[in-house]
N, C-alpha and C positions, 0 to 999 in steps of 0.2 A: 094618780100618775102612775105608765102602765111600764110595766114590764118590761123588760130591755132582755128579745131572743140570742142569744148568744150561743156560737158554735167556735169549734178548736180543732183545726188543724195538727194534728198528731200524737202521740198515744202513747207519750215518753212521760217519766215523772214529773215533769212540769204541767205535760199535759191535763194529766189527773190535778195535779194541783189548781187550774184556772179550773177545770170541770167542777170542784167538789170548791171557789170562791164562789163562782154565778151560784153554786147549790146552796148555796146559806145566802143568796145577798139579798136582802129585802124586794128589790125590784130587778134581779136578771133572773134569769129563766134556760139551766141549756137545754138543744131541743137537736142538739146532733155535734159528731163528731165526724171527720178526715181523715184515714189512713192509705195508703199503699197498701198498706196489707186486712184484706177481708177479715180476715182471722181478727187477728188486737183490733179492731175496728169496731165488731161485732163488739167483741169479749166487752170494753171501754163502755157501748155502748148500753151493754144488759147491764151492766153496776149504775147507772145512772140512768135508766129507762128511756133514753129519748131514741137516735134512728142514725144510723152507721152510713157513712161510704166512701168510695175508696176516690170520686173525684174531686174537685174545688167548684168547679165546674156546678157540677151536677146538686152540691150540696146549695152553693150560691142561689139556684133555680129553683130547687125544692122545699125550700126553707126561708127564704130573706130575712136572713136572722138581720141585727141593728148593729151588732159587734162582730168582733171573731177576734182570738188569739191566735198567733204563730206560733206554736210550742215545737215546729221543726227542728234539725241541728242547723246550727245560724246559713250554712251553706248555701243550704235551702229555704231560704225565707225569701226572698225576692219574688219568687212566679207566686205562692201564693198570697203577698200584701198586693201587691198587685191587683192581680185577681180579683179579689175582695174589695180594696177601697172602691175599682172596676163595677163591682158589682152593687155598689148605696152604703156596704157597709162599715162601718168604723171600726180600728187596726188595735191591737195588742200587739208587739211584735217582742217574743224574748229575748232576752239579751244575751250574743253582742248583738247586736243589730244584721252586721250582716261582716262578709268575709272581705270586700273591697270596699275602702271610703266611696267610691262611685254608686256601685250599685245600692249603699245607704239614700247618698243624694237623691234615686232614680224614683226611692220608694218616696223621705217628703217631695219631689215637685208630685207625684202620680196624684198623693194626700190634697195636696194642696189645690191639684187640674179637677177633685175629684169633691173638692168641700167640704173633707172628711177626716173626723179626726184622728191622728192620725198618734199613739203609742210606743215607750219600749218599759220594757217590765224591767228598771233595773229595781227590785222588790228592797234593799237592802234599804234606801229613801225610806222606808217607809218604817224600823226601827225606830221604836218609841224612842230612845236612846240618844240616833242619830238624831229627829227633830225637838229634841231635847237643845241637843249641841246648836243645830242650825236655828231653831229661834234668840237663845243664847248670843249667837253671832251676829245675828239679828241685831238683836237691842245692847250689842257694846258692852255686854259682861264678860267679854271676855277679852276687853282692850283692844290693842294692834295684836292682831298675829306678828307671834316674832319663829316658830317653828314645831309642823306636826311632823311627823314618824308614826310606818307604821311600817309590821313585819306579817306576812301572811300566809297561807297556805299557796301553791300555782292556785288552785282552783280559783281561788276569790281575788286576784288580782288586776280582772277587768273592773268586778267590781266596785273597790278603792280606789281605781278610774274615777269611773264616774262619780262615789263620794265626796270624791278631792273636788270637783267640781260645782258637787252639792255645796259644799261648804264655805269654796273661796271662788270661786268664778271657775273661767279658765286661767294657767299660767300663761308667761311672755315665753320659758323657755323650757329644755329642755335636757336631759344630761343623762345615757344607761349606759348601763352595762352587760352581758349577759356570759356565764357559762353554759355550756349547752352539754344534752349529751340525746343523741334521737330514742335511745332506750328507753331512760330513763322519763321521759314524758308521760302526762299521765293519758292512758289507752283511750281510745275511740271507737264505737261501733264501728265489726270492719265489714255491716252494708254499708256502710256509707259509701266508703273505699276512697276515701276525704281527707288522711290525716291530717292536723294541724304541725306544718312543716317550715322549720326556719331554713334559710330567710326566707319569709313570706310580707304581706304589706301587711296585716295585723302581727303581733307579735302569741297574743290571747292567752297559751300558757305557755308559762317558761320549764323549764328544768329544772336542771341540777338550781343556778342561783338567778338573778337577774337584781339586779338596784339599780335606782333610778332617783335623779334630782330635779325635782319641778320651782323654777325660781316665778316669785309672785309680784307683782307692781302695783303701789295704793292700795296696800303698805308696802315696803319692802322685805321675804320673807319666803324663805326656802320651805318645803316639802320633800321627803322622803320616802320614800317605799322601794320593798323587801322585801321576794315568795320564793319559796322551793317547793317542788313537788316532795320533796323530803322532812319538809317539815308537817306534823301530826295533825289532819287533817280535824279526825273525833273531839283533838283535843288544844286548837287554834285552828277556825278559819282566819280570825285575824286578832290580830292589838295590835295597841295607834295611842296616840299621846298627841296633846297640845297645849303648848306655850305663850301665852299670852303675856302683855304686858299688866293685863288686871284680875286672868285667872287662868288655870291649866286646869288638866282636866286628864287622864287617862281610862281607854277599857282593855279591861284584860280577858285575852282568852274568851274570845266570842265563838258559843259553839252551836251545835245544829237545835239544841232544847233551850240556848237563851242566846239571842245575837243583841242583848245590852251588855254583856259581859259579865266576870267574875269579876273575885279579889276585889283591889283599894281601888275605888273609881276616881279619887281626889286626889290630887300631887300640890295640891290649897290647901289648906284651914280656915282659911276664912272663901271658899267658893261656895255658896248654894250653888250651882248647877251638879258638884257629886251627890248632894244631900240629895235633889230629884231625879235624878238616876237611880241612887241608891234601892228607891224608893218605888222603882216600876217592878211590877209583876214580871217573872218573862215571858218573853215573842222569840218563841221560839219558828225555825225554820218556813212550817206549814202557815203558823199564823202571817207572815210578811208576806208569801203570797194572799191570803185571803184580807191582808190591808192595801195594797201593791193596784189588787186587780178590783176589787171595791170603793177605791178612788176614783182607776180611770172610770169606773160604770158610770160616779156619780156625777164626775166634768162630763164627758157623755151628755147622762139624764139636764143637766144643768148647762149646756154650751160653753163650757169653757175649754180652756185649753187642756189637756194631759197633761198633770204631776209628771212626766217625765217624756217632753215632746220627741218628736222624728228627731227634732235640729237636735235632740238633746244627746240624741244617741247618735250621732252622726258627727259631734263633737267630741264625743268621748272614741266614733272611732282615726276619727284626723288626728287625738292626743296619743292613742296608740300608735300609729303611723312615724308621728315623730320621733318618739320612743326607740322604735326601731332603724330608722332611719340613722339616728345617732348613735344606736348598734353599730351602726357598717360603718361608719363612717372616721368616730372617733373626737368627736365633733359634737361642742353645742350644736341644736337646730332648735329658732325660733315654731316655737307652738302656734 
């Protein structure tokens, strides 16, 4: 099996994790990094013994990579994704996919036209505890879901929106409220000049508090999510509980060191799901990237759909936008 040549656009923390994942992969080889900053590109390229570029077009021409990870800021995803797809590469785009639904839809259409795989790196789907929960849901071990409740740091809100879809599919309604303070929002790079300011099409990172309730059908149940920038990130990426007619589980205080969660994982003494999760070794933040990037590369190698498709990425954007519409209008919004 031939190795996939991989390039990464971006030089931030996520870009480094993509390069590390490609370097570890048995059938992937990092060959290039691209940044608007020659210094940053050169420094990261030297670490991985690869070539540095300041132009996506030049990188595509010089390297002809099989896969490209786009790990720039969210509002700068569209151009490198479209260029890479048109240049013949499969693309793994960092989350969230875009800052507008229209931009995400344009990427999906471009991948379809180019007949290339477009994936979105919602890496927390690859966390072993989440995969066990999804498998248990598929087997009916929870019975009928009745309630899902989560709270988290603001940074993780878009990730939990995706996990909600991963576990249960798409809701039919959303109701949301927000207490906002621009000064309390998570900082963004001053170099971008593009802070996430509410109201925008995507909420993305809430500040003081956001709460949303999602209604599902077949079966009919509710999911609730709340987040704040004031939740201590390093002590609680997220915590959530799932109650079903057949079993219940709680995942407490997921952290950078162990995304599987800590504390008491079971709310059901008879459920074997809790024991399986408790037996898992810790899964770190960096390891979640390794798992998700490797899964994307494996999908490309075997001509399968990406673990998280471009369509999944757009669906998450639409759900985020529906939540913002509910916040603005004060009404229940069809999702």
